[in-house]
Steps between C-alpha positions, in 0.01 A plus 500: 500500500646836398258712703695706746839445335736771375637471149816648366483571127839439335675512161319793342456543128376862530721808519376612847544158653849468348590845636386400852692176483812680373492781759431264787739229385228238530305264273181637662307804387154467653321354803138376511271353772272205409134538599402171341665233281429716193501868620735735677528858614776696324610848603569688176551863389126547454426352847466157654266282303369147449678309226510147367805305617535377145580860398841445653732260312767396754394508869692354795261445795541495876402176665340623821364212704199702614153384592201563270396777733838669475502463119156656470601777744799585280275492191251728674768750592625498146153554359441786746815662354354529150514852361781603740706764321845414376790637696728674247707654782594160637580386149727804458663435846576144403647615169723753678606229750595250230665750267710681768536229765372754756294373789143624533480661848257332739292816544455532122406128473245542784355810338471321161331201668250721693378690192235242402635452146675179406731315265447136409760371749392732782144393457597133534717578806228706671247219442731231634594711802131556579439123470801436725676304230862526392615772262826670396656690787579815307335838551444588136441170314560418130420184300856377541452504879198269460695273263784469755244433777330229298834338407619513867178399678274317245717284278 
């Protein structure tokens, strides 16, 4: 059952995905949260929205050993997040971090997280934190952080 799992979309064929992979030094360029075996919530530049999982070609999934109640709780949180605006400032902060090697100060990361807007990876992390499930332990999360988390904890 995919419900309640986090997926890391890898090996992009599009220019934006390739740019994210190149800048972050990762195979991953997007993160999604499964709300069923066929649908997910995806935070995108036009806001978080429901998408078919089949829209994404290469996905590496977490393997949380959660109960049905936990899986449906995660799915409910993800569905509730639909239409959340995309966080371009976090995207810019991550780009600055990866291009310069500079650390994002904690107060900036907290301010970004408290704004109510989200990126794909931050959405997944916030949902898993609320469900008391594991997630990457970084303040401003990118798809590569999720891929590393999956490879470390779910393979």
